C-alpha positions in Angstrom: 12.0 6.6 -3.5 11.4 3.7 -1.1 9.2 0.7 -1.5 7.3 0.7 1.8 6.4 -2.7 3.5 3.1 -3.0 5.4 3.1 -6.1 7.7 -0.6 -6.6 7.6 -3.6 -5.0 5.8 -6.4 -3.9 8.0 -9.1 -4.9 5.5 -9.4 -5.8 1.9 -10.3 -2.2 0.9 -8.0 -0.1 3.0 -5.3 0.1 5.7 -5.0 2.9 8.3 -1.8 4.9 7.9 0.0 7.7 9.9 0.7 11.2 8.9 4.2 10.3 7.6 2.7 8.3 4.8 0.0 10.7 3.7 2.1 12.4 1.1 2.9 9.1 -0.6 -0.7 7.9 -0.4 -1.9 11.2 -1.9 0.6 11.1 -4.7 -0.5 7.6 -5.6 -4.2 8.8 -5.5 -4.8 6.2 -2.8 -5.5 8.4 0.2 -8.9 8.1 1.9 -9.9 10.4 4.8 -13.0 11.2 6.9 -13.8 7.8 8.3 -15.0 7.3 11.9 -12.3 4.5 12.4 -9.4 6.8 11.7 -8.0 9.9 10.0 -5.9 8.5 7.1 -6.1 5.4 5.0 -4.3 3.9 2.1 -6.8 2.2 -0.3 -5.9 -1.1 -2.0 -9.3 -2.6 -3.0 -8.1 -3.2 -6.5 -5.3 -5.6 -5.2 -1.8 -5.9 -6.6 -1.1 -3.5 -9.4 1.3 -5.9 -11.0 -0.5 -9.3 -10.9 -4.0 -8.5 -9.7 -3.7 -10.7 -6.6 -6.2 -9.5 -3.9 -4.9 -7.9 -0.7 -7.0 -9.3 2.2 -7.1 -8.4 5.8 -3.9 -9.6 7.5 -1.9 -9.9 4.3 1.4 -8.2 4.0 1.8 -5.8 1.1 4.0 -3.0 -0.3 3.5 0.5 -1.7 6.0 1.6 -4.3 6.3 5.3 -3.6 7.9 6.0 -7.0 5.1 4.6 -9.1 2.2 4.7 -6.6 1.6 1.0 -7.1 0.3 -1.3 -4.4 2.0 -4.7 -4.6 1.3 -8.1 -3.0 4.0 -9.6 -0.9 5.7 -11.5 -3.7 5.8 -8.6 -6.2 6.7 -6.1 -3.5 9.7 -8.1 -2.3 10.9 -8.5 -5.8 10.5 -4.7 -6.6 12.3 -3.8 -3.3 15.2 -6.1 -4.1 15.4 -4.7 -7.7 15.6 -1.1 -6.3 18.3 -2.0 -3.8 20.6 -3.3 -6.5 
């Protein structure tokens, strides 16, 4: 399963996603719906699941679709490289 890279978070709490990512967000128990700003969101208010670093608006971050973990840029890059080996 892929480690998906997001170039920039929309806010510290959530980032809007398209329908193609809904299944991954739901599996990770990180899907939020029903907001006026959009239809589907990936929640990440708890920050990086590996190191606890906050994910702020504009920060790049990753979603590990295998574990459901949200990762900061540093941990996400490392996880992606590890999987590609």
